[in-house]
A tleap script that builds the chain and sets N, CA, C and O, in Angstrom:
source leaprc.protein.ff14SB
mol = sequence {
  NMET PRO GLN THR ILE THR GLN GLN LEU VAL
  ARG ASP HIE ASN ALA VAL MET ARG GLU ILE
  ALA ALA VAL ARG ALA ASN PRO ARG LEU THR
  THR ARG LEU TYR PRO SER ILE ALA ASP ALA
  ILE ARG ARG HIE SER ALA ALA GLU GLU ALA
  THR PHE TYR GLN ALA LEU GLY GLY VAL SER
  ALA PRO ASP ALA ALA VAL VAL ALA THR LEU
  GLU MET GLY HIE ARG LYS ILE GLY ALA ALA
  LEU ASP ALA LEU GLY ARG THR PRO TYR GLY
  SER PRO GLN PHE MET MET GLY PHE TRP GLN
  MET ALA ALA LEU LEU GLY ALA HIE ILE ARG
  TYR GLU GLU SER THR VAL PHE PRO HIE ALA
  GLU ARG VAL LEU PRO ARG ALA ARG GLN TYR
  ALA LEU ALA ARG ARG TYR ASP ALA CARG
}
set mol.1.N position { 128.478 91.189 105.290 }
set mol.1.CA position { 127.612 89.888 106.078 }
set mol.1.C position { 126.206 90.047 106.392 }
set mol.1.O position { 125.909 91.019 107.087 }
set mol.2.N position { 125.131 89.129 105.937 }
set mol.2.CA position { 123.661 89.420 106.009 }
set mol.2.C position { 123.580 89.662 107.849 }
set mol.2.O position { 124.348 89.215 108.702 }
set mol.3.N position { 122.488 90.437 108.000 }
set mol.3.CA position { 122.139 90.837 108.973 }
set mol.3.C position { 121.038 89.762 109.544 }
set mol.3.O position { 120.651 89.122 108.566 }
set mol.4.N position { 120.289 89.243 110.896 }
set mol.4.CA position { 119.147 88.989 111.585 }
set mol.4.C position { 118.010 89.552 110.930 }
set mol.4.O position { 118.123 89.883 109.750 }
set mol.5.N position { 116.815 89.723 111.601 }
set mol.5.CA position { 116.018 90.802 112.106 }
set mol.5.C position { 116.320 91.191 113.184 }
set mol.5.O position { 116.422 92.416 113.255 }
set mol.6.N position { 116.599 90.381 114.504 }
set mol.6.CA position { 117.307 91.041 115.846 }
set mol.6.C position { 117.940 91.717 115.699 }
set mol.6.O position { 117.937 92.816 116.253 }
set mol.7.N position { 118.991 91.194 114.629 }
set mol.7.CA position { 120.570 92.246 114.630 }
set mol.7.C position { 119.551 93.317 113.878 }
set mol.7.O position { 119.545 94.343 114.557 }
set mol.8.N position { 119.147 93.380 113.336 }
set mol.8.CA position { 118.429 94.688 112.439 }
set mol.8.C position { 117.908 95.430 113.573 }
set mol.8.O position { 118.731 96.288 113.892 }
set mol.9.N position { 116.803 95.449 114.365 }
set mol.9.CA position { 116.424 95.901 115.048 }
set mol.9.C position { 117.046 96.289 116.218 }
set mol.9.O position { 116.607 97.284 116.793 }
set mol.10.N position { 117.978 95.696 116.670 }
set mol.10.CA position { 119.032 96.277 117.929 }
set mol.10.C position { 119.658 97.559 117.125 }
set mol.10.O position { 119.627 98.701 117.585 }
set mol.11.N position { 120.313 97.162 115.681 }
set mol.11.CA position { 120.695 98.537 114.574 }
set mol.11.C position { 120.068 99.772 115.182 }
set mol.11.O position { 120.755 100.575 115.812 }
set mol.12.N position { 118.631 99.947 114.980 }
set mol.12.CA position { 117.765 100.762 114.847 }
set mol.12.C position { 117.754 101.359 116.317 }
set mol.12.O position { 118.119 102.494 116.623 }
set mol.13.N position { 117.235 100.318 117.222 }
set mol.13.CA position { 117.209 100.748 118.298 }
set mol.13.C position { 118.165 101.752 119.109 }
set mol.13.O position { 117.873 102.767 119.742 }
set mol.14.N position { 119.846 100.912 118.799 }
set mol.14.CA position { 120.246 101.926 118.912 }
set mol.14.C position { 121.289 103.037 118.484 }
set mol.14.O position { 122.332 103.450 118.989 }
set mol.15.N position { 120.485 103.385 117.201 }
set mol.15.CA position { 120.372 104.537 116.341 }
set mol.15.C position { 119.624 105.490 117.206 }
set mol.15.O position { 120.219 106.425 117.743 }
set mol.16.N position { 118.229 105.278 117.381 }
set mol.16.CA position { 117.530 106.525 118.189 }
set mol.16.C position { 117.735 106.312 119.490 }
set mol.16.O position { 117.092 107.153 120.119 }
set mol.17.N position { 118.401 105.493 120.295 }
set mol.17.CA position { 118.625 106.144 121.623 }
set mol.17.C position { 120.279 106.728 121.719 }
set mol.17.O position { 120.707 107.275 122.735 }
set mol.18.N position { 121.020 106.530 120.608 }
set mol.18.CA position { 122.080 107.801 120.548 }
set mol.18.C position { 121.637 109.019 120.462 }
set mol.18.O position { 122.139 110.020 120.972 }
set mol.19.N position { 120.211 108.905 119.484 }
set mol.19.CA position { 119.810 110.639 119.147 }
set mol.19.C position { 119.676 111.222 120.788 }
set mol.19.O position { 120.277 112.138 121.349 }
set mol.20.N position { 118.345 110.025 121.416 }
set mol.20.CA position { 117.729 110.503 122.480 }
set mol.20.C position { 119.182 111.022 123.514 }
set mol.20.O position { 119.136 112.162 123.975 }
set mol.21.N position { 120.100 110.366 123.748 }
set mol.21.CA position { 121.104 110.246 124.733 }
set mol.21.C position { 121.595 111.846 124.164 }
set mol.21.O position { 121.754 112.777 124.954 }
set mol.22.N position { 121.758 111.954 122.972 }
set mol.22.CA position { 122.269 113.593 122.367 }
set mol.22.C position { 121.651 114.621 123.248 }
set mol.22.O position { 122.219 115.595 123.743 }
set mol.23.N position { 120.143 114.189 123.399 }
set mol.23.CA position { 119.310 115.313 123.435 }
set mol.23.C position { 119.377 115.211 124.686 }
set mol.23.O position { 118.968 116.267 125.168 }
set mol.24.N position { 119.738 114.357 125.623 }
set mol.24.CA position { 119.841 114.297 127.302 }
set mol.24.C position { 121.072 114.948 127.559 }
set mol.24.O position { 121.152 115.531 128.641 }
set mol.25.N position { 122.242 114.981 126.649 }
set mol.25.CA position { 123.194 115.655 127.134 }
set mol.25.C position { 123.360 116.995 126.823 }
set mol.25.O position { 124.032 117.842 127.411 }
set mol.26.N position { 122.389 117.128 125.421 }
set mol.26.CA position { 122.504 118.801 125.105 }
set mol.26.C position { 120.814 119.289 124.721 }
set mol.26.O position { 120.328 119.254 123.591 }
set mol.27.N position { 120.093 119.748 126.008 }
set mol.27.CA position { 118.895 119.782 125.612 }
set mol.27.C position { 118.130 120.540 124.766 }
set mol.27.O position { 116.906 120.577 124.641 }
set mol.28.N position { 119.341 121.377 123.978 }
set mol.28.CA position { 119.219 121.993 122.899 }
set mol.28.C position { 118.922 121.702 121.690 }
set mol.28.O position { 118.346 122.119 120.686 }
set mol.29.N position { 119.571 120.754 122.165 }
set mol.29.CA position { 119.201 119.738 120.620 }
set mol.29.C position { 118.051 119.089 120.148 }
set mol.29.O position { 117.994 118.365 119.154 }
set mol.30.N position { 117.237 119.353 120.827 }
set mol.30.CA position { 115.601 118.726 120.958 }
set mol.30.C position { 115.165 119.259 119.637 }
set mol.30.O position { 115.154 118.550 118.631 }
set mol.31.N position { 114.835 120.406 119.642 }
set mol.31.CA position { 114.358 121.159 118.109 }
set mol.31.C position { 114.853 120.449 116.968 }
set mol.31.O position { 114.117 119.895 116.151 }
set mol.32.N position { 116.450 120.473 116.900 }
set mol.32.CA position { 116.872 119.544 115.718 }
set mol.32.C position { 116.497 118.174 115.569 }
set mol.32.O position { 116.156 117.645 114.511 }
set mol.33.N position { 116.571 117.678 116.592 }
set mol.33.CA position { 116.794 115.649 116.451 }
set mol.33.C position { 115.437 115.878 116.897 }
set mol.33.O position { 115.055 115.589 115.763 }
set mol.34.N position { 114.443 116.110 117.456 }
set mol.34.CA position { 113.012 115.586 117.677 }
set mol.34.C position { 112.135 114.878 116.430 }
set mol.34.O position { 111.422 113.880 116.531 }
set mol.35.N position { 112.384 115.658 115.259 }
set mol.35.CA position { 111.584 115.458 114.293 }
set mol.35.C position { 112.649 114.100 113.858 }
set mol.35.O position { 111.854 113.165 113.775 }
set mol.36.N position { 113.717 113.679 113.620 }
set mol.36.CA position { 114.405 112.533 112.819 }
set mol.36.C position { 113.815 111.357 114.015 }
set mol.36.O position { 113.231 110.368 113.572 }
set mol.37.N position { 113.978 111.498 115.417 }
set mol.37.CA position { 113.464 110.640 116.425 }
set mol.37.C position { 112.366 110.356 116.304 }
set mol.37.O position { 112.221 109.187 115.945 }
set mol.38.N position { 111.231 111.054 116.479 }
set mol.38.CA position { 109.925 110.761 116.518 }
set mol.38.C position { 109.633 110.150 114.640 }
set mol.38.O position { 108.448 110.118 114.308 }
set mol.39.N position { 110.395 109.834 113.856 }
set mol.39.CA position { 110.511 109.673 112.439 }
set mol.39.C position { 110.744 108.249 112.340 }
set mol.39.O position { 110.023 107.294 112.049 }
set mol.40.N position { 111.951 108.379 112.666 }
set mol.40.CA position { 112.374 107.054 113.044 }
set mol.40.C position { 111.726 105.809 113.923 }
set mol.40.O position { 111.945 104.624 113.674 }
set mol.41.N position { 111.066 106.193 114.766 }
set mol.41.CA position { 110.651 105.192 116.053 }
set mol.41.C position { 109.006 105.284 115.181 }
set mol.41.O position { 108.181 104.464 115.585 }
set mol.42.N position { 108.650 106.026 114.291 }
set mol.42.CA position { 107.308 105.669 114.055 }
set mol.42.C position { 107.513 104.610 112.284 }
set mol.42.O position { 106.770 103.704 111.905 }
set mol.43.N position { 108.583 105.095 111.656 }
set mol.43.CA position { 109.009 103.966 110.857 }
set mol.43.C position { 109.419 102.424 111.104 }
set mol.43.O position { 109.301 101.536 110.261 }
set mol.44.N position { 109.927 102.266 112.422 }
set mol.44.CA position { 110.497 101.118 112.719 }
set mol.44.C position { 109.419 100.722 113.751 }
set mol.44.O position { 110.081 100.149 114.616 }
set mol.45.N position { 108.470 100.711 114.042 }
set mol.45.CA position { 107.427 100.207 114.727 }
set mol.45.C position { 106.575 99.841 113.601 }
set mol.45.O position { 106.068 98.720 113.649 }
set mol.46.N position { 106.331 100.573 112.613 }
set mol.46.CA position { 105.592 99.757 111.582 }
set mol.46.C position { 106.305 98.664 111.139 }
set mol.46.O position { 105.776 97.568 110.952 }
set mol.47.N position { 107.174 98.837 111.006 }
set mol.47.CA position { 107.829 97.663 110.031 }
set mol.47.C position { 108.243 96.426 110.808 }
set mol.47.O position { 107.911 95.286 110.483 }
set mol.48.N position { 108.962 96.724 111.818 }
set mol.48.CA position { 108.841 95.662 112.920 }
set mol.48.C position { 107.368 94.887 113.010 }
set mol.48.O position { 107.272 93.694 112.720 }
set mol.49.N position { 106.564 95.454 113.317 }
set mol.49.CA position { 105.200 94.983 113.352 }
set mol.49.C position { 104.777 94.309 112.105 }
set mol.49.O position { 104.261 93.193 112.055 }
set mol.50.N position { 105.016 95.012 111.193 }
set mol.50.CA position { 105.192 94.206 109.634 }
set mol.50.C position { 105.440 92.691 109.367 }
set mol.50.O position { 104.755 91.771 108.920 }
set mol.51.N position { 106.658 92.820 109.811 }
set mol.51.CA position { 107.766 91.192 109.551 }
set mol.51.C position { 108.015 91.029 111.089 }
set mol.51.O position { 107.105 90.343 111.554 }
set mol.52.N position { 108.807 91.362 111.932 }
set mol.52.CA position { 109.320 90.609 113.158 }
set mol.52.C position { 108.015 90.081 113.892 }
set mol.52.O position { 107.902 88.859 113.985 }
set mol.53.N position { 106.860 91.016 114.507 }
set mol.53.CA position { 106.010 90.836 115.018 }
set mol.53.C position { 104.759 89.777 114.465 }
set mol.53.O position { 104.283 88.957 115.250 }
set mol.54.N position { 104.410 89.847 113.442 }
set mol.54.CA position { 103.771 89.125 112.836 }
set mol.54.C position { 104.437 87.592 112.093 }
set mol.54.O position { 103.799 86.701 111.532 }
set mol.55.N position { 105.889 87.683 112.325 }
set mol.55.CA position { 106.495 86.081 112.361 }
set mol.55.C position { 106.464 85.772 113.726 }
set mol.55.O position { 105.621 84.927 113.424 }
set mol.56.N position { 106.537 85.688 114.523 }
set mol.56.CA position { 106.913 85.722 115.791 }
set mol.56.C position { 105.598 85.493 116.107 }
set mol.56.O position { 105.435 84.370 116.584 }
set mol.57.N position { 104.555 86.184 116.009 }
set mol.57.CA position { 103.243 85.902 116.981 }
set mol.57.C position { 102.316 84.780 116.046 }
set mol.57.O position { 101.293 84.239 116.466 }
set mol.58.N position { 102.902 84.567 114.716 }
set mol.58.CA position { 102.526 82.767 114.497 }
set mol.58.C position { 103.120 81.385 114.970 }
set mol.58.O position { 102.859 80.207 114.728 }
set mol.59.N position { 103.956 81.996 115.685 }
set mol.59.CA position { 104.660 80.560 116.699 }
set mol.59.C position { 103.756 80.012 117.325 }
set mol.59.O position { 103.311 78.933 116.936 }
set mol.60.N position { 103.405 80.469 118.145 }
set mol.60.CA position { 102.331 80.244 119.173 }
set mol.60.C position { 101.283 80.708 119.864 }
set mol.60.O position { 101.138 81.914 119.663 }
set mol.61.N position { 100.639 80.335 120.459 }
set mol.61.CA position { 99.521 81.246 121.613 }
set mol.61.C position { 100.714 82.204 122.302 }
set mol.61.O position { 100.903 83.366 121.944 }
set mol.62.N position { 101.289 81.700 123.081 }
set mol.62.CA position { 102.609 82.427 124.066 }
set mol.62.C position { 102.758 83.460 123.266 }
set mol.62.O position { 102.367 84.609 123.473 }
set mol.63.N position { 103.308 83.062 122.376 }
set mol.63.CA position { 104.046 84.056 121.503 }
set mol.63.C position { 103.501 85.447 120.982 }
set mol.63.O position { 104.089 86.526 120.914 }
set mol.64.N position { 101.860 85.020 120.539 }
set mol.64.CA position { 101.189 85.550 119.970 }
set mol.64.C position { 100.638 86.724 121.006 }
set mol.64.O position { 100.558 87.898 120.645 }
set mol.65.N position { 100.232 86.234 122.454 }
set mol.65.CA position { 100.246 87.234 123.477 }
set mol.65.C position { 101.121 87.977 123.963 }
set mol.65.O position { 100.812 89.051 124.477 }
set mol.66.N position { 102.754 87.419 123.872 }
set mol.66.CA position { 103.704 88.425 123.923 }
set mol.66.C position { 103.530 89.903 122.772 }
set mol.66.O position { 103.505 91.110 123.013 }
set mol.67.N position { 103.435 89.131 121.503 }
set mol.67.CA position { 103.270 89.998 120.404 }
set mol.67.C position { 102.167 91.220 121.076 }
set mol.67.O position { 102.423 92.384 121.384 }
set mol.68.N position { 101.192 90.652 121.142 }
set mol.68.CA position { 100.039 91.796 121.580 }
set mol.68.C position { 100.527 92.949 122.660 }
set mol.68.O position { 100.245 94.146 122.608 }
set mol.69.N position { 101.380 92.235 123.712 }
set mol.69.CA position { 102.085 92.956 124.569 }
set mol.69.C position { 102.756 93.755 124.032 }
set mol.69.O position { 102.370 94.879 124.354 }
set mol.70.N position { 103.565 93.781 123.377 }
set mol.70.CA position { 104.688 94.565 122.417 }
set mol.70.C position { 104.068 95.711 121.462 }
set mol.70.O position { 104.453 96.876 121.365 }
set mol.71.N position { 103.072 95.115 120.827 }
set mol.71.CA position { 102.056 96.063 119.741 }
set mol.71.C position { 101.595 97.473 120.743 }
set mol.71.O position { 101.584 98.663 120.429 }
set mol.72.N position { 101.200 96.744 122.169 }
set mol.72.CA position { 100.567 97.410 123.179 }
set mol.72.C position { 101.606 98.927 123.017 }
set mol.72.O position { 101.474 99.965 122.369 }
set mol.73.N position { 102.519 98.472 123.847 }
set mol.73.CA position { 103.956 99.500 123.985 }
set mol.73.C position { 103.678 100.296 122.975 }
set mol.73.O position { 103.322 101.468 123.097 }
set mol.74.N position { 103.888 99.455 121.505 }
set mol.74.CA position { 103.882 100.717 120.117 }
set mol.74.C position { 102.570 101.863 120.214 }
set mol.74.O position { 102.500 103.044 119.874 }
set mol.75.N position { 101.814 101.147 120.693 }
set mol.75.CA position { 100.786 102.298 121.006 }
set mol.75.C position { 100.682 103.448 121.941 }
set mol.75.O position { 100.152 104.529 121.685 }
set mol.76.N position { 101.234 103.101 123.024 }
set mol.76.CA position { 101.415 103.976 123.778 }
set mol.76.C position { 102.399 104.687 123.653 }
set mol.76.O position { 102.374 105.734 124.301 }
set mol.77.N position { 103.619 104.409 122.795 }
set mol.77.CA position { 104.992 105.067 122.391 }
set mol.77.C position { 104.400 106.228 121.152 }
set mol.77.O position { 104.683 107.404 120.922 }
set mol.78.N position { 103.515 105.312 120.559 }
set mol.78.CA position { 102.702 106.304 119.392 }
set mol.78.C position { 101.744 107.558 120.041 }
set mol.78.O position { 101.711 108.746 119.720 }
set mol.79.N position { 101.186 107.018 120.801 }
set mol.79.CA position { 100.288 108.215 121.355 }
set mol.79.C position { 100.953 109.318 122.242 }
set mol.79.O position { 100.264 110.296 122.530 }
set mol.80.N position { 102.250 109.236 122.701 }
set mol.80.CA position { 103.075 110.045 123.210 }
set mol.80.C position { 103.749 111.069 122.259 }
set mol.80.O position { 103.908 112.282 122.394 }
set mol.81.N position { 104.139 110.130 121.145 }
set mol.81.CA position { 104.537 111.283 120.198 }
set mol.81.C position { 103.691 112.172 119.781 }
set mol.81.O position { 103.962 113.367 119.657 }
set mol.82.N position { 102.471 111.591 119.504 }
set mol.82.CA position { 101.187 112.117 118.930 }
set mol.82.C position { 100.835 113.700 119.949 }
set mol.82.O position { 100.499 114.833 119.604 }
set mol.83.N position { 101.111 113.073 121.289 }
set mol.83.CA position { 100.804 114.244 122.112 }
set mol.83.C position { 102.216 115.378 122.385 }
set mol.83.O position { 102.263 116.501 122.886 }
set mol.84.N position { 103.015 114.699 121.940 }
set mol.84.CA position { 104.079 115.728 121.794 }
set mol.84.C position { 103.995 116.754 120.299 }
set mol.84.O position { 104.373 117.918 120.163 }
set mol.85.N position { 103.374 115.855 119.321 }
set mol.85.CA position { 103.230 116.622 118.090 }
set mol.85.C position { 102.458 118.096 118.535 }
set mol.85.O position { 102.840 119.194 118.130 }
set mol.86.N position { 101.671 117.950 119.156 }
set mol.86.CA position { 100.667 119.070 119.558 }
set mol.86.C position { 101.170 119.813 120.384 }
set mol.86.O position { 100.550 120.862 120.560 }
set mol.87.N position { 102.234 119.644 121.072 }
set mol.87.CA position { 102.949 120.325 122.216 }
set mol.87.C position { 103.733 121.590 122.142 }
set mol.87.O position { 104.770 120.979 121.883 }
set mol.88.N position { 104.058 122.637 122.148 }
set mol.88.CA position { 105.095 123.539 121.651 }
set mol.88.C position { 106.739 123.135 121.838 }
set mol.88.O position { 106.884 122.816 123.018 }
set mol.89.N position { 107.886 123.043 121.185 }
set mol.89.CA position { 108.826 122.405 121.303 }
set mol.89.C position { 109.332 123.644 121.935 }
set mol.89.O position { 109.005 124.783 121.604 }
set mol.90.N position { 110.381 123.233 123.126 }
set mol.90.CA position { 110.811 124.121 123.576 }
set mol.90.C position { 110.308 124.203 125.325 }
set mol.90.O position { 111.057 124.460 126.268 }
set mol.91.N position { 108.850 123.906 125.387 }
set mol.91.CA position { 108.236 124.493 126.629 }
set mol.91.C position { 108.666 123.071 127.520 }
set mol.91.O position { 109.113 122.001 127.105 }
set mol.92.N position { 108.374 123.477 128.771 }
set mol.92.CA position { 108.394 122.738 129.556 }
set mol.92.C position { 107.180 121.202 129.251 }
set mol.92.O position { 107.150 120.060 128.793 }
set mol.93.N position { 106.636 121.886 129.674 }
set mol.93.CA position { 105.829 120.433 128.725 }
set mol.93.C position { 106.146 119.786 127.958 }
set mol.93.O position { 105.789 118.612 128.059 }
set mol.94.N position { 106.851 120.126 126.966 }
set mol.94.CA position { 107.272 119.327 125.315 }
set mol.94.C position { 108.140 118.590 126.298 }
set mol.94.O position { 107.800 117.416 126.445 }
set mol.95.N position { 109.316 119.035 127.106 }
set mol.95.CA position { 110.547 118.497 127.790 }
set mol.95.C position { 110.142 117.039 128.267 }
set mol.95.O position { 110.532 115.939 127.876 }
set mol.96.N position { 109.119 117.445 129.360 }
set mol.96.CA position { 108.488 116.560 130.152 }
set mol.96.C position { 107.670 115.130 129.355 }
set mol.96.O position { 107.476 114.041 129.896 }
set mol.97.N position { 107.424 115.382 128.452 }
set mol.97.CA position { 106.478 114.888 127.586 }
set mol.97.C position { 107.638 113.617 127.131 }
set mol.97.O position { 107.773 112.434 127.441 }
set mol.98.N position { 108.552 114.830 125.998 }
set mol.98.CA position { 109.795 113.683 125.771 }
set mol.98.C position { 110.766 112.647 126.690 }
set mol.98.O position { 111.332 111.585 126.428 }
set mol.99.N position { 110.708 113.173 127.442 }
set mol.99.CA position { 111.465 112.048 128.707 }
set mol.99.C position { 110.149 111.313 129.001 }
set mol.99.O position { 110.489 110.173 128.683 }
set mol.100.N position { 109.305 111.245 129.262 }
set mol.100.CA position { 108.024 110.238 129.417 }
set mol.100.C position { 108.000 109.285 128.337 }
set mol.100.O position { 108.030 108.093 128.642 }
set mol.101.N position { 107.951 109.605 127.167 }
set mol.101.CA position { 108.233 108.714 125.716 }
set mol.101.C position { 109.500 108.330 126.022 }
set mol.101.O position { 109.349 107.146 126.324 }
set mol.102.N position { 110.802 108.620 126.149 }
set mol.102.CA position { 111.984 108.368 126.352 }
set mol.102.C position { 111.964 106.909 126.986 }
set mol.102.O position { 112.163 105.774 126.553 }
set mol.103.N position { 111.612 107.506 128.290 }
set mol.103.CA position { 110.929 106.424 129.507 }
set mol.103.C position { 110.748 104.949 128.662 }
set mol.103.O position { 111.377 103.901 128.514 }
set mol.104.N position { 109.512 105.549 128.221 }
set mol.104.CA position { 108.465 104.077 127.591 }
set mol.104.C position { 109.270 103.732 126.258 }
set mol.104.O position { 109.187 102.591 125.803 }
set mol.105.N position { 110.046 104.697 125.628 }
set mol.105.CA position { 110.895 103.489 124.584 }
set mol.105.C position { 111.945 102.798 125.072 }
set mol.105.O position { 112.457 101.916 124.382 }
set mol.106.N position { 112.397 103.084 126.271 }
set mol.106.CA position { 113.784 102.273 126.509 }
set mol.106.C position { 113.308 101.634 127.514 }
set mol.106.O position { 114.212 101.447 128.329 }
set mol.107.N position { 112.200 101.151 127.895 }
set mol.107.CA position { 111.488 99.856 129.065 }
set mol.107.C position { 111.210 98.999 127.077 }
set mol.107.O position { 111.686 97.883 126.869 }
set mol.108.N position { 110.694 99.501 126.312 }
set mol.108.CA position { 109.883 98.877 125.317 }
set mol.108.C position { 111.311 97.670 124.640 }
set mol.108.O position { 111.402 96.471 124.376 }
set mol.109.N position { 112.370 99.099 124.595 }
set mol.109.CA position { 113.499 98.223 123.959 }
set mol.109.C position { 114.275 97.165 125.086 }
set mol.109.O position { 114.608 96.059 124.658 }
set mol.110.N position { 114.477 97.411 126.106 }
set mol.110.CA position { 114.823 96.642 127.091 }
set mol.110.C position { 114.085 95.559 127.265 }
set mol.110.O position { 114.946 94.709 127.490 }
set mol.111.N position { 112.862 94.924 127.319 }
set mol.111.CA position { 112.413 93.998 127.143 }
set mol.111.C position { 112.393 93.448 126.042 }
set mol.111.O position { 113.050 92.408 126.013 }
set mol.112.N position { 111.955 93.696 125.221 }
set mol.112.CA position { 112.641 93.052 123.905 }
set mol.112.C position { 113.962 92.714 123.725 }
set mol.112.O position { 114.187 91.540 123.431 }
set mol.113.N position { 114.703 93.323 123.811 }
set mol.113.CA position { 116.608 92.883 123.680 }
set mol.113.C position { 117.069 91.618 124.590 }
set mol.113.O position { 117.825 90.692 124.297 }
set mol.114.N position { 116.267 91.922 125.955 }
set mol.114.CA position { 116.686 91.287 127.113 }
set mol.114.C position { 116.202 89.979 126.913 }
set mol.114.O position { 116.927 88.987 126.980 }
set mol.115.N position { 114.456 89.938 126.560 }
set mol.115.CA position { 113.738 88.334 126.724 }
set mol.115.C position { 113.023 87.961 125.190 }
set mol.115.O position { 113.218 86.834 124.735 }
set mol.116.N position { 112.244 88.889 124.469 }
set mol.116.CA position { 112.312 88.620 123.766 }
set mol.116.C position { 112.708 88.368 122.061 }
set mol.116.O position { 112.064 87.786 121.190 }
set mol.117.N position { 113.902 88.993 122.010 }
set mol.117.CA position { 114.874 88.833 120.647 }
set mol.117.C position { 115.297 87.475 121.116 }
set mol.117.O position { 114.969 86.597 120.318 }
set mol.118.N position { 115.951 87.031 122.213 }
set mol.118.CA position { 116.664 85.921 122.581 }
set mol.118.C position { 115.554 84.496 122.320 }
set mol.118.O position { 115.725 83.539 121.565 }
set mol.119.N position { 114.449 84.776 123.209 }
set mol.119.CA position { 113.291 83.971 122.832 }
set mol.119.C position { 113.156 83.569 120.648 }
set mol.119.O position { 113.082 82.526 119.997 }
set mol.120.N position { 113.180 84.603 120.391 }
set mol.120.CA position { 113.015 84.901 118.755 }
set mol.120.C position { 114.296 84.022 117.976 }
set mol.120.O position { 114.233 83.253 117.016 }
set mol.121.N position { 115.384 84.431 118.735 }
set mol.121.CA position { 116.714 83.837 117.856 }
set mol.121.C position { 116.374 82.381 117.976 }
set mol.121.O position { 116.679 81.609 117.067 }
set mol.122.N position { 115.674 81.919 119.199 }
set mol.122.CA position { 115.908 80.150 119.616 }
set mol.122.C position { 114.369 79.506 118.499 }
set mol.122.O position { 114.362 78.548 117.726 }
set mol.123.N position { 113.423 80.315 118.783 }
set mol.123.CA position { 112.377 79.419 117.727 }
set mol.123.C position { 112.056 79.804 116.276 }
set mol.123.O position { 111.481 79.086 115.458 }
set mol.124.N position { 112.556 81.152 116.070 }
set mol.124.CA position { 112.474 81.213 114.403 }
set mol.124.C position { 113.656 80.521 113.345 }
set mol.124.O position { 114.717 81.035 113.700 }
set mol.125.N position { 113.825 79.927 112.626 }
set mol.125.CA position { 114.879 79.332 112.080 }
set mol.125.C position { 115.607 80.464 111.276 }
set mol.125.O position { 115.142 81.334 110.540 }
set mol.126.N position { 117.060 80.143 111.694 }
set mol.126.CA position { 117.737 81.383 111.195 }
set mol.126.C position { 117.440 81.855 109.471 }
set mol.126.O position { 117.759 82.925 108.952 }
set mol.127.N position { 116.769 80.741 108.851 }
set mol.127.CA position { 116.639 81.279 107.119 }
set mol.127.C position { 115.670 82.435 107.475 }
set mol.127.O position { 115.798 83.568 107.012 }
set mol.128.N position { 114.783 82.095 108.254 }
set mol.128.CA position { 113.569 83.007 108.325 }
set mol.128.C position { 113.870 84.415 108.659 }
set mol.128.O position { 113.589 85.399 107.976 }
set mol.129.N position { 114.716 84.372 110.248 }
set mol.129.CA position { 115.150 85.320 110.340 }
set mol.129.C position { 115.500 86.249 109.344 }
set mol.129.O position { 114.841 87.284 109.243 }
set mol.130.N position { 116.740 85.949 108.364 }
set mol.130.CA position { 117.479 86.747 107.239 }
set mol.130.C position { 116.257 87.298 106.693 }
set mol.130.O position { 115.834 88.450 106.792 }
set mol.131.N position { 115.702 86.195 106.040 }
set mol.131.CA position { 114.223 86.658 105.230 }
set mol.131.C position { 113.443 87.897 106.099 }
set mol.131.O position { 113.571 88.914 105.415 }
set mol.132.N position { 113.032 88.065 106.772 }
set mol.132.CA position { 112.562 88.677 107.495 }
set mol.132.C position { 113.418 90.040 107.994 }
set mol.132.O position { 112.882 91.038 108.475 }
set mol.133.N position { 114.563 89.903 107.821 }
set mol.133.CA position { 115.770 91.078 107.426 }
set mol.133.C position { 115.407 91.727 106.099 }
set mol.133.O position { 115.263 92.946 106.006 }
set mol.134.N position { 115.308 91.155 105.399 }
set mol.134.CA position { 115.398 91.317 103.862 }
set mol.134.C position { 114.160 92.617 103.808 }
set mol.134.O position { 114.109 93.784 103.419 }
set mol.135.N position { 113.151 91.519 104.513 }
set mol.135.CA position { 111.610 92.439 104.105 }
set mol.135.C position { 111.752 93.609 105.279 }
set mol.135.O position { 111.512 94.760 104.916 }
set mol.136.N position { 112.025 93.445 106.281 }
set mol.136.CA position { 112.038 94.794 107.177 }
set mol.136.C position { 112.710 96.406 106.282 }
set mol.136.O position { 112.285 97.520 105.978 }
set mol.137.N position { 114.112 95.519 106.148 }
set mol.137.CA position { 114.915 96.361 105.171 }
set mol.137.C position { 114.109 97.398 104.259 }
set mol.137.O position { 114.098 98.629 104.225 }
set mol.138.N position { 113.218 96.077 103.291 }
set mol.138.CA position { 112.354 97.177 102.360 }
set mol.138.C position { 111.583 97.347 102.350 }
set mol.138.O position { 110.970 97.382 101.283 }
set mol.139.N position { 110.690 97.712 104.133 }
set mol.139.CA position { 110.076 98.906 104.230 }
set mol.139.C position { 111.105 99.828 104.941 }
set mol.139.O position { 110.824 101.003 105.173 }
savepdb mol mol.pdb
quit
């Protein structure tokens, strides 16, 4: 059964948060899991902005303002990933940066899922939600 864009975004959120939870449970997994976590976050952010954010931002001026805030969140998360890329794995600084990035990501996801997604499901026609999901998957 096809999914809407918000259902797909939640699916991806859950996948990356499961990997972060695995690192929390066993920090020795950081070296193995971090590259896939960082890659998933970057790919997700780019695809989300090109599909979902673009569509929602075109609905109204208030929605465009919400999208601008969400994009700022992506930039902050991206900057945290960039900083981690310059920090030696396994160092205390890396782990501290990792948890800071995870906190930013968690707050961003909670806001999207509790506030933005329910609103989007009301204002974006259902057919548009399915079309955006197809575009998102293609990216």
